[in-house]
Structures are given as C-alpha cells and as structure tokens.
C-alpha positions in Angstrom: 282.7 261.9 169.6 279.7 259.7 170.2 279.9 257.3 173.3 280.1 253.6 172.4 279.2 252.7 176.1 275.5 251.3 175.5 276.8 249.4 172.2 279.7 248.1 174.1 277.4 246.9 177.2 275.0 245.2 174.8 277.6 243.4 173.1 279.2 242.4 176.4 276.1 241.5 177.9 275.1 239.1 174.9 278.3 237.6 175.0 277.9 237.0 179.0 274.4 235.6 178.2 276.0 233.1 175.6 278.5 231.8 178.5 275.7 231.5 181.0 273.6 229.4 178.2 276.7 227.4 177.3 277.3 226.7 181.2 273.5 225.4 181.4 274.4 223.6 178.2 271.5 225.5 176.2 273.5 225.5 173.0 270.7 227.3 170.9 270.3 230.1 173.0 274.4 230.5 173.4 274.4 230.1 169.3 271.6 233.0 169.1 273.2 235.2 171.6 276.9 235.0 169.8 275.3 235.7 166.6 273.5 238.6 167.7 276.7 240.1 169.3 278.7 239.5 166.1 275.9 241.3 164.0 275.5 245.1 163.5 275.2 247.2 165.6 277.0 245.4 168.4 279.8 243.7 166.2 281.5 247.3 165.8 281.9 247.8 169.5 283.7 244.4 170.0 287.5 244.6 170.6 289.4 242.5 167.9 290.4 239.9 170.7 287.0 239.5 172.0 285.5 239.5 168.2 287.8 236.6 167.3 287.0 234.4 170.5 283.4 235.1 169.9 283.5 234.0 166.3 285.7 230.9 167.7 282.8 230.0 170.1 280.3 230.4 167.6 282.0 228.2 165.0 282.7 225.4 167.7 279.3 225.4 168.6 277.9 225.2 164.8 280.7 222.5 164.2 280.1 220.4 167.6 276.2 220.0 166.3 277.1 219.4 162.9 275.2 222.5 161.5 276.2 225.3 159.3 279.5 224.6 158.0 279.9 227.3 155.7 279.1 229.6 158.4 281.5 228.2 160.7 284.2 228.4 158.0 283.3 232.3 157.4 283.6 232.9 161.1 286.7 231.0 161.6 288.5 232.9 158.6 287.4 236.3 159.8 288.6 235.2 163.2 292.3 234.3 161.8 292.3 237.7 159.9 291.6 239.5 163.2 294.2 237.2 165.2 297.0 237.3 162.9 298.1 240.9 163.1 297.6 241.0 166.9 300.9 240.4 168.9 298.7 240.3 172.3 296.7 237.4 170.9 297.4 234.0 173.0 299.4 231.5 170.7 297.2 228.7 171.8 293.9 230.9 170.2 295.6 231.3 167.3 296.5 227.6 167.0 293.3 226.6 167.8 291.6 228.9 165.0 294.1 227.2 162.4 293.1 223.7 163.6 289.5 224.2 163.5 289.8 225.9 160.2 291.6 223.1 158.8 289.0 220.8 160.1 286.3 222.7 158.4 288.2 222.9 155.2 288.2 218.7 155.6 284.6 218.4 156.2 284.2 220.6 153.1 286.5 218.5 150.9 288.8 221.5 150.4 291.9 219.3 150.7 294.6 221.9 149.7 293.2 224.7 151.8 293.1 222.2 154.5 296.8 221.3 154.3 297.7 224.8 153.7 296.0 225.9 157.1 297.8 223.0 158.8 301.0 224.0 157.6 300.4 227.6 158.6 299.7 226.2 162.0 302.9 224.2 162.1 305.1 227.1 161.2 302.9 229.4 163.8 303.8 226.6 166.4 307.4 226.6 165.7 307.7 230.2 166.0 305.9 230.3 169.1 307.8 227.5 170.6 311.4 228.9 169.6 310.3 232.5 171.3 309.3 230.9 174.5 305.6 232.0 174.1 304.5 228.4 174.4 305.8 226.0 177.0 307.3 222.4 175.8 304.3 220.4 177.0 301.4 222.3 175.4 304.0 222.6 172.3 304.3 219.0 172.0 300.5 218.6 171.9 299.9 220.8 169.6 302.4 219.3 167.2 300.5 215.9 167.8 297.2 217.9 167.0 298.6 219.4 163.6 300.3 216.2 162.4 297.5 214.1 163.2 295.2 216.3 161.3 298.0 216.4 158.4 298.2 212.9 158.3 294.3 212.7 157.5 294.8 215.3 155.0 297.3 213.4 153.0 295.5 210.4 153.2 292.4 211.8 151.4 295.2 212.7 148.9 296.2 209.2 148.4 299.8 210.1 149.8 300.1 207.1 152.1 303.8 207.5 152.5 303.8 211.0 153.5 301.0 210.5 156.0 303.2 207.8 157.7 305.9 210.2 157.7 303.8 213.0 159.4 302.3 210.3 161.8 305.8 209.4 162.6 306.6 213.1 163.7 303.2 213.1 165.8 304.5 209.8 167.5 307.8 211.5 168.1 306.0 214.0 170.1 303.6 211.8 172.0 306.8 209.9 172.8 308.3 213.1 174.3 305.5 213.7 176.4 305.6 210.1 177.8 301.8 210.0 176.9 300.7 205.9 176.7 297.3 207.4 175.3 298.5 209.6 172.5 301.6 206.5 171.8 298.6 204.2 171.0 296.6 206.9 169.2 299.4 207.6 166.8 300.4 203.5 166.6 296.4 203.0 165.9 296.3 205.6 163.3 299.5 204.3 161.4 297.9 200.8 161.4 294.8 202.5 160.0 296.8 204.0 156.8 298.5 200.5 156.4 295.2 198.8 156.2 293.8 201.3 153.7 296.9 201.2 151.7 298.1 197.9 152.1 301.7 197.5 150.4 303.9 195.7 152.5 302.7 192.7 154.5 305.8 193.1 156.9 305.1 196.6 157.6 301.2 195.8 158.3 302.1 192.8 160.6 304.8 195.1 162.4 302.1 197.7 162.9 299.6 195.2 164.4 302.1 194.0 166.5 303.0 197.5 167.7 299.4 198.5 168.4 298.9 195.2 170.3 302.0 195.6 172.4 301.0 199.4 173.5 297.7 198.3 174.5 299.0 195.3 176.6 301.4 197.9 178.2 298.5 199.8 179.4 297.2 199.4 183.1 293.8 197.9 183.7 292.3 201.3 184.7 293.6 202.9 181.6 292.1 200.0 179.6 288.8 200.5 181.2 288.8 204.2 180.8 290.2 204.8 177.3 286.9 203.4 175.7 287.5 205.1 172.4 290.8 203.6 171.8 290.0 200.1 173.0 287.0 200.4 170.0 289.4 201.9 167.7 292.2 199.6 168.1 290.1 196.5 168.2 288.4 197.1 165.2 291.5 197.8 163.2 292.7 194.4 164.3 289.6 192.9 163.6 289.7 194.2 160.1 293.5 192.9 159.5 292.4 189.3 160.9 289.5 189.1 158.4 291.7 190.3 155.7 294.1 187.6 156.3 291.4 185.2 156.8 291.9 184.1 160.4 288.2 184.3 161.2 289.0 182.2 164.6 291.1 185.2 166.0 288.7 187.9 164.5 285.9 186.1 166.4 287.8 186.4 169.7 288.2 190.3 168.9 284.5 190.8 167.8 283.2 189.2 171.2 285.1 191.5 173.3 283.6 194.3 171.1 280.3 193.4 171.4 280.5 192.9 175.2 282.2 196.5 175.2 279.3 197.5 173.2 276.6 196.5 175.9 278.5 198.0 178.4 278.9 201.3 176.9 275.4 201.5 175.9 274.5 201.2 179.7 277.1 203.6 180.6 276.0 206.1 178.0 272.4 205.7 178.7 273.2 206.4 182.6 275.6 209.5 181.7 272.7 210.9 179.4 270.3 210.5 182.3 272.5 212.3 184.7 273.5 215.0 182.1 269.8 215.9 181.4 269.1 216.0 185.3 272.4 218.0 186.0 271.1 220.5 183.2 267.7 221.1 185.0 269.1 221.5 188.4 271.8 224.2 186.9 268.6 225.7 185.1 266.7 226.1 188.4 269.8 227.3 190.0 270.1 230.2 187.5 266.8 231.4 188.4 267.3 234.8 190.8 263.8 234.2 192.8 265.1 230.9 194.7 264.9 230.9 198.4 268.2 230.2 200.3 267.3 226.6 201.5 266.1 225.6 197.9 269.4 227.1 196.5 271.3 225.0 199.3 269.6 221.9 198.6 269.9 222.1 194.6 273.7 223.0 195.1 274.1 220.0 197.0 272.1 217.8 194.5 274.4 219.5 191.7 277.5 218.4 193.5 276.2 214.7 193.7 275.3 214.6 190.3 278.5 215.7 189.0 280.4 213.4 191.3 278.5 210.4 189.9 279.0 211.7 186.3 282.7 212.3 187.0 282.9 208.6 188.3 281.2 207.3 185.0 283.6 209.6 182.7 286.8 208.2 184.3 289.7 210.1 182.8 287.6 212.2 180.5 286.9 215.6 182.2 283.0 216.3 182.9 283.1 219.2 180.7 284.6 217.0 178.0 281.9 214.5 178.2 279.1 217.2 178.5 280.7 219.1 175.6 281.4 216.2 173.3 278.2 214.1 173.9 278.4 210.8 172.8 281.6 210.7 171.0 284.1 208.1 171.7 287.3 210.3 172.3 290.7 209.1 171.6 293.2 211.6 172.4 293.7 214.5 175.2 293.3 218.0 174.7 293.6 220.0 172.4 293.0 216.7 170.0 289.7 215.2 171.2 289.9 213.1 168.2 287.4 210.5 167.4 287.4 208.2 164.4 283.5 207.8 164.1 280.6 208.8 165.9 279.5 206.6 168.7 276.4 205.0 167.0 278.4 204.3 164.1 280.8 202.2 166.0 278.2 200.4 167.6 276.4 199.7 163.9 280.0 198.5 163.1 280.5 196.0 165.8 277.0 194.5 164.8 278.3 194.4 161.2 281.5 192.5 162.5 279.2 190.0 164.0 277.5 189.1 161.1 280.6 188.9 159.4 282.2 186.4 161.6 279.0 184.7 161.9 277.7 184.1 157.9 280.9 182.0 156.8 279.6 179.5 159.8 276.0 179.5 158.9 275.0 181.0 162.1 272.1 182.9 160.3 269.9 183.4 163.3 272.3 185.7 164.8 273.2 187.2 161.6 269.4 188.2 161.0 269.2 189.6 164.5 272.2 191.5 164.2 271.2 192.8 160.5 268.2 193.9 162.0 269.8 195.4 164.9 272.1 197.3 162.7 269.6 198.6 160.2 267.3 200.0 163.2 270.1 202.1 164.6 270.9 203.6 161.0 267.2 204.5 160.5 266.9 206.0 163.7 269.5 208.7 162.3 267.8 211.5 160.3 269.8 210.9 157.1 268.0 213.7 155.1 268.8 216.2 157.8 272.4 215.0 158.6 275.7 216.4 157.1 276.7 214.8 154.1 279.6 213.1 155.7 277.3 211.7 158.4 274.4 210.7 155.9 277.4 209.1 153.9 278.6 207.2 156.4 275.4 205.4 157.6 274.4 204.8 153.9 277.4 203.2 153.3 276.9 200.9 156.5 273.4 200.5 155.4 274.5 198.9 152.0 276.9 196.9 154.0 274.2 195.3 156.1 272.0 195.0 153.1 274.7 193.0 151.0 275.1 190.9 154.1 271.3 190.2 154.0 271.5 189.2 150.2 274.2 186.9 150.7 272.3 185.1 153.8 269.1 184.6 152.0 270.8 183.5 148.8 272.4 181.0 151.0 269.2 180.2 152.6 267.3 179.8 149.2 265.0 182.5 150.2 265.1 184.4 146.7 262.4 186.7 147.2 263.9 187.8 150.4 267.1 188.3 148.7 265.4 190.0 145.9 263.9 192.7 148.1 267.2 193.5 150.0 269.0 193.9 146.7 266.1 196.0 145.2 266.8 198.1 148.4 270.5 198.7 147.6 269.9 199.5 144.2 267.3 201.8 145.4 269.7 203.7 147.5 272.5 203.8 145.1 270.3 205.4 142.3 268.8 208.3 145.0 272.6 208.8 146.4 274.9 207.9 143.4 277.9 210.2 144.5 278.0 209.0 148.2 277.7 205.5 147.2 279.5 205.2 143.8 282.2 202.8 145.2 279.0 200.5 145.8 277.9 200.1 142.2 280.5 197.3 141.5 279.0 195.4 144.6 275.6 195.8 143.6 276.5 194.5 140.1 278.1 191.6 141.7 275.2 190.7 143.9 272.7 191.1 140.8 275.0 188.2 139.3 275.0 186.3 142.5 270.9 186.5 142.5 270.7 185.9 138.5 272.9 182.9 138.9 270.9 181.6 141.9 267.8 181.6 140.0 269.1 179.8 136.9 269.9 182.9 134.5 273.5 182.1 134.0 274.1 184.3 131.1 272.7 187.5 132.8 274.9 186.4 135.7 277.9 186.3 133.9 277.2 189.7 132.3 276.7 191.4 135.9 279.7 189.8 137.1 281.6 191.0 134.0 280.3 194.6 134.6 281.3 194.6 138.1 284.6 193.9 136.9 284.9 196.7 134.9 283.5 199.1 137.7 286.2 198.2 140.4 290.0 198.9 140.5 290.4 196.6 143.7 292.4 193.5 142.5 290.6 191.0 145.1 287.0 192.3 143.9 288.4 191.9 140.2 289.5 188.5 141.0 286.4 187.4 142.5 284.2 188.4 139.9 286.4 186.5 137.4 285.6 183.6 139.7 281.9 184.1 139.7 281.6 184.7 136.1 283.6 181.5 135.2 281.1 179.4 137.4 278.2 181.1 135.5 279.9 179.9 132.2 280.6 176.7 133.3 276.9 176.3 134.5 275.7 177.2 130.7 277.1 173.8 129.8 278.4 174.3 126.4 281.7 173.9 125.0 281.9 177.7 124.0 281.1 178.8 127.8 283.7 176.3 129.3 286.3 178.1 126.9 285.5 181.4 128.2 285.4 180.2 131.7 289.0 179.0 131.2 289.9 182.3 129.5 288.8 184.1 132.8 290.2 181.7 135.4 293.6 180.8 133.7 295.1 184.2 134.7 293.5 184.3 137.9 294.9 180.9 138.8 298.5 182.3 137.9 298.3 185.2 140.4 296.3 183.7 143.1 299.3 183.5 145.7 299.6 186.9 145.1 296.5 187.7 147.2 296.5 188.7 150.9 294.6 186.1 152.7 293.4 182.8 151.2 290.0 183.7 150.1 290.8 184.7 146.3 293.1 181.3 146.4 290.5 179.2 147.4 287.7 180.3 145.2 290.0 180.1 142.3 291.2 176.5 143.1 287.4 175.5 143.3 286.6 176.7 139.8 289.9 175.3 138.4 288.7 171.9 139.9 285.4 172.3 138.3 287.2 172.9 134.9 289.4 169.9 135.2 286.5 167.6 135.9 284.5 169.3 132.6 287.7 168.3 130.9 287.6 164.6 132.1 290.9 165.0 134.1 289.3 163.8 137.6 292.6 162.9 139.0 294.1 166.2 138.6 291.1 167.7 139.7 290.8 165.7 142.7 294.2 166.6 143.8 293.8 170.4 143.7 290.5 170.7 144.9 292.0 168.4 148.0 294.7 171.1 148.6 291.8 173.9 148.3 289.6 171.9 150.6 292.1 172.2 153.2 292.9 175.8 153.1 289.1 176.4 152.8 288.4 174.2 156.2 291.6 175.2 158.1 291.4 179.0 157.4 288.6 180.6 155.7 285.8 178.9 157.8 283.1 179.4 155.0 281.0 176.0 155.3 279.1 176.7 152.1 282.5 176.4 150.3 283.5 173.5 152.4 280.2 171.8 151.3 280.7 172.5 147.7 284.2 171.6 147.8 283.2 168.0 149.3 280.4 167.8 146.9 282.7 168.0 143.8 285.1 165.7 145.7 282.7 163.0 146.5 281.5 163.3 142.8 285.0 162.4 141.8 285.4 159.8 144.0 282.2 158.0 142.6 283.8 158.7 139.1 286.9 157.0 140.0 284.9 154.1 141.5 285.9 155.0 145.2 282.4 154.3 146.4 283.3 154.0 150.3 285.0 157.6 150.1 282.3 158.8 148.1 279.7 157.9 150.7 281.5 159.4 153.4 282.3 162.7 151.7 278.9 163.1 150.6 277.4 162.5 154.0 279.6 165.2 155.3 278.6 167.6 152.5 275.0 166.9 153.1 275.1 167.6 156.7 276.8 171.1 156.2 274.4 171.9 153.3 271.4 171.2 155.6 272.8 173.4 158.2 273.0 176.1 155.7 269.6 175.5 154.3 271.1 175.4 151.1 268.6 173.7 148.9 270.4 173.7 145.7 273.4 172.3 146.8 271.4 169.5 148.8 269.5 168.5 145.3 273.0 168.3 143.9 274.4 165.9 146.9 271.4 164.1 146.7 271.9 163.3 142.9 275.3 162.0 143.2 273.9 160.0 146.2 271.3 158.5 143.7 274.2 157.5 141.3 276.2 156.4 144.0 273.2 153.7 145.2 272.8 152.8 141.7 276.2 151.6 141.1 276.3 149.9 144.5 273.0 148.4 143.3 271.1 149.4 146.7 267.6 149.8 145.3 265.8 150.8 148.4 268.2 153.6 149.2 268.1 154.9 145.6 264.5 154.9 145.5 264.2 156.5 149.0 267.1 159.0 148.3 265.5 159.9 144.7 262.0 160.6 146.1 263.8 162.8 148.7 265.7 164.6 146.1 262.3 165.1 144.0 260.6 166.6 147.1 263.7 169.2 147.4 263.4 169.9 143.8 259.7 170.8 143.9 260.5 173.1 146.8 263.2 174.9 144.9 261.1 175.3 141.8 258.2 176.7 143.9 260.8 179.3 145.4 262.3 180.0 141.8 258.8 180.3 140.5 257.6 182.8 143.0 260.8 184.7 142.8 260.4 185.2 138.9 256.9 186.3 139.2 258.0 189.4 141.5 258.2 192.8 139.8 261.8 193.2 141.0 263.0 190.0 139.2 263.4 191.2 135.5 264.5 194.6 136.8 267.5 192.9 138.7 268.6 190.1 136.0 268.2 192.2 132.9 271.5 192.8 131.4 271.7 196.8 131.6 273.7 198.7 134.0 271.9 200.6 137.1 270.2 204.0 135.7 271.0 206.9 138.0 268.3 209.5 138.9 269.1 213.2 138.9 270.5 214.7 141.9 268.4 214.1 145.1 267.5 216.7 147.6 270.2 215.6 150.2 272.7 216.8 147.3 270.9 220.1 146.4 270.9 221.0 150.4 274.6 220.7 150.3 275.2 222.3 147.0 277.6 224.9 148.9 280.0 222.1 149.5 282.5 223.2 146.9 285.4 220.5 146.2 283.7 217.5 147.8 285.6 214.5 147.0 284.2 211.8 145.2 286.0 209.0 147.2 286.4 210.6 150.6 288.8 208.7 152.9 288.9 211.0 155.8 290.1 208.0 158.0 292.4 209.3 160.1 290.5 210.2 163.7 290.4 214.2 163.4 291.7 216.5 166.0 289.4 218.9 168.1 286.8 216.5 168.6 284.8 216.8 165.2 283.1 214.0 163.4 284.4 213.4 160.1 283.0 210.1 158.8 284.5 208.4 155.7 282.2 206.3 153.8 284.4 204.8 151.0 287.2 203.9 153.4 285.0 202.3 155.9 283.6 200.0 153.1 287.4 199.5 152.0 288.5 198.1 155.6 285.4 196.1 155.9 285.4 194.5 152.7 282.9 191.9 153.2 282.8 190.2 149.9 283.1 186.7 150.1 282.1 183.4 148.2 278.2 183.0 148.5 277.4 180.8 146.1 279.4 178.8 143.5 276.9 176.7 141.7 273.2 176.2 141.3 273.2 173.1 139.8 275.4 169.9 139.4 278.3 170.3 137.1 278.6 167.0 135.3 
C-alpha cells in the first residue's frame, strides 16, 4: 500500500498556512491555501471532518468578501454531504453548515432551497437538543438563528403571517435566554415585517411601542455599544413616523441618527487605522529572523493595539470586529446578523435628512445631503459588486435622484431637474430588472416635469402610465391626484370631466390611507374642481379643512402655500378682501421661501385683482410690474429647459425603452432563481450582507406632493 504521508503532510501544511494567514487577516493567501488543500492531489488525503471544516472555512471567506457565491454554495453542499453521515461530527458544525448554505441560497434567490435547508437545520437542532448533544444555551441561540433566517425567507415569499409566527418562536427562545439584545432584535424584526406588510394599524402601533419599550429598558452602556441595533430600531421608527406623517417626531429620530452617524464614522475610521497597524505588527511578528528585543517590543505594541481596539469595540469581541469589518452587527454569535452594510446605513440616514428637510423647504441642507449620499454611493464599485449590493445602492441612488428632481422642480430649476430625471431614466434602462419597481416613480416624475413646463396633456399621460405600473394603493391615489390637476390645468370642459372621474373615487376612499398625505392632496384637487364649478362656499369649507391637516400634520409648506393661494382667491371671489389680503401675504412668503416662481406668479396675479377691486392703483401697478418680471424669469427658465436635448425625450408620450441585458447581469448570469422583487428585509444570521433593494424603497416611500399647479386655475 503506498504511503499517504507526504500528501497528508502537504494538505495539513496548507491548512496550517491558511490558519496563520487568517490570523494575520491575509484573506487572499488564506483562500488560496484552502483552495489548494481541497484540490487534487491534496484533497484525497484529507480526513472527512478536516475536509468539511476546510470547505466551510473557504466558503466563509468567499462569502465574507462577497465573492464566488457559486463556489461557496458548492463547497457548503459538499461539506454537508461529508458531515451528514459522520456521527462524530460536532452538532454545531452541522448546524453552521446548514445556516451558511441557507444564507447562500437566499443570496442566490433560491428560496425553496433556502427554506428546505433551514427546516433541516431546525430538525437537526431538535434532535441534538433532545439527545443532550447540545446544551440548552447554545440550543436556544441556534433556535434564534434559524428562526430569524426562516422568517427572512418567508418574507421573500410574501408570507408575512408565517414570518411573524416564526419570529415569535425566535423571540420565545430569546426570552428563555434572558438576552435583552436578542429580545430587541426580534421585536425590531417583527416591526420591520409589519411595516413591509402593513395590514393592521393597531398591530403596527403595538410593534412600534414594543421596540421603544425594549430600547428604553436597556442600560446606557448597552445603548452605547449595540450600535447596529440603535441604527436598525431608529430607522424603522423613522420609517413608521414618516408613513403616518408625523414629521415632527420623525425629525427628532433623524437628528439622533445623524449624530450617531458622525460618531460612528469617527469610531470606524479609528478602528480601521488601529486594525491596519495591528495587521502590520502581527505580520512582522510572524517573521522567523526577529531579534528577541524586537519581538518583545512588537508583542508589547500588539497588546496595546488590541486593548485600544477592544475599548472601541465594546461588547463585540475583537475577532468579530476584525472578521466582520464594517458591518453593523445586530445579534450575538452564531447570528452576527446585520440589516444593511454600514455605508448603506449612512447613506440611508442622509436620505432621511433630505426627506424631513424637503417638505420644510430647507433646500440648502437637502442639496448638501443629496451630494453626500450620491458621493458615498459612487465610491462603491457597482460594476464589481454582488448583484445584491449593486441593487441596494442603485435603489438608494434613485431615491436621491428622485428627491433631487423634486427639489429642483419646486425651485423652478427645470434644467437641473431635467438632468437628474434623465440620470434616473438612464440607470433604469441599464438595470431594468433590479430597478423595475422604480419605473412607476420615473413615469410619475416625467409627469411632474412635463406639468411644470406646461405640457399638461403629456403630464396626464405619464401620470396615468405610472398608475398602471404600480400596485401600491397610495401611489395609485397620488397618480390620480396629479393627473387630475393636469387635466384641470388644460382648462376645457372635457378635461374637467376627466379630472372629476379620477378624483371622485379617490375622494370616497381618502380616509382609508395610513397618514394624511393622500387625503390632503385629494381635498386640494377636489377644492379646485368645486371652484371651477363655481361653488366657492363649498370649496372654501373643504379647502380650509384640508389646510388645517396639511399645516398641522403634513408639514409640506409648498402644499400649504398652494392651499392658501386658492383660499385667498376664493376669499376675493366672495369679496372678503381683508381676509384675502392676509391669506395671500402668508402664501407669498412661503412661495418665496421655496423659490417657487410659478406659485409666486399665481399669487401676484390674484393680488393684482385684489388691488384693482380695492382701487389701490399704485399697489396694482407695482404688483403687476413685479409679477411681469417674475413671468419673464419663468419664461426664460422654461425656454432654456425646452431647448435642451433631454426635454422632448422626457415629455414625449411613450414609455421608457429598455436596453438589452447589461454587463452586470451577464456577469451574474449563473444566479438562477433570482427574484424579480427581492425583499430580503430580515437581518440575516451569520453576518452576511443581504441587501434588499425593492423593500428599502417600500419602507422609505419618499413620494410626496411636489407641484400641484403651474399656473393659476380660475
């Protein structure tokens, strides 16, 4: 029989080199050594348990660096084949293999395989626990791990009820462990599911209250060190408050998030510096020719660096922080869950600042944050990212561009809005599968742009196309509102009838929406129609009720300004000149704050009529002259926008044409089963990034009233 000694020695040596390289954080070398050990001729000499461990280590390295998903999957499947018949294999190793493989299936969009692996893992866990092979504490942790992963898969399948039931089982295990961190983790994840699948207002409110209660019960030290949970819970609560239109409370959460981002960026930068220095010291210590004095000095320096890093890491172990890089971890081992990568969280906070600032007209801050967010996104290499990471950042990119379009249209900067919208259109045509959920938003923004430059027929077309492209009831309602305004602005009787056909059904269902955004906009348009039908008293009553809601709850000063303008016009029609003057003054102040030139012109035209009725000739002439200057400025801006190449492309009455598959998709062509609407919103276990583009958009949902009218509606 030939001796296997040399082969075994070579394989063992490669595994030892891989382990040493991992300790030095030289993951490229570690990956290469493991790959060699698992390839002929060395692989045949490995014992089954050693082979399984090596394959899992290699898969873990590939996954942690977001490279080679297909290879990681093959290694994990092989590891499980080797482990399953081995009675001597530690239960933890088998459980970890199931968890890692399920995670890979999730990344590849193979949800049935993912759920199958998780249920096998749970079955194995139950068997190991019953036989006493796994102590109660670790068994509960693994229960939490598998239930969190299974809930994620169920959400992808659209089964929110089963996901919540699964999370309850995980929460029960967390309660048995008496782990405040896991208690909060499961409560926050349940809130996340409720926000995505909002069906019961009371259940959502209860989930929000539960998260707040658990967070408040933490010690100051826990709050300081569980940074991932802080960002997760604060962002979820911000999403909730924006959804119910409580902008005042949302702003407080955003302020806390913004402060935390600044602190965390400083901490992360320091950890990175110390980690790099530690790696260099440990690399030198690995050299065999060091003098004893140098070795002692370096060992002392190593201890100092590790102590400094540990102080910065808090409850997270130093190994975790170094292994997981810049991940904002949510849960303890074996979970190591995160929701989004750290940079994506920072980008999302910038987006939240934009969303609470824009309705207030704080455009300088909006511009600063849009620039900051886009810069962070563009620093990532989308072309060489996994499809999931690319999808997440592309979705956030479009959110920023959408807000950019909204700001520039409000400020009457039509060329800038045109350029941002053209960018959105370009990204969509390049990545239509990842961004398919954005098509309705782009069509709606094309309508907003067309309306702003006076192309009302084209605007109505795009709004109605956007309506067809979405199943979101709120979005559908807003598209009907916008299309109705465009029809009203066309000015003929037939168009007014079409506007009434659109707004009538929306008016009857306006109280069914969460929050007041839809209601205030529907009342606004309904009031416009009543005014056109020469019913000023009824219009005045309804618009006054809408104004109260818009002012007290929505906080959108452009909408408030336009409400006031119509109410001022109605007051003048009813010869209440005193009230008309006061209302129009307030409206003009707000319109100037927003740099909203069309609304300013509208208000000034009503002021001219007011002064004419009051026979204030000097005021009438001065006001008319000021209005003419504004009109000239507006026409100059419109002419410039219409002269640009993008103008016709954006307003023309055709849908966007999609290009053939982009290189990014060709590169990821092996990802069979990739879901069109990926909703991996539950933090994954085992510390792997699973971004969820479409559901991030559903949580954020930044659409709001941008431009209701461009010209006076008489």
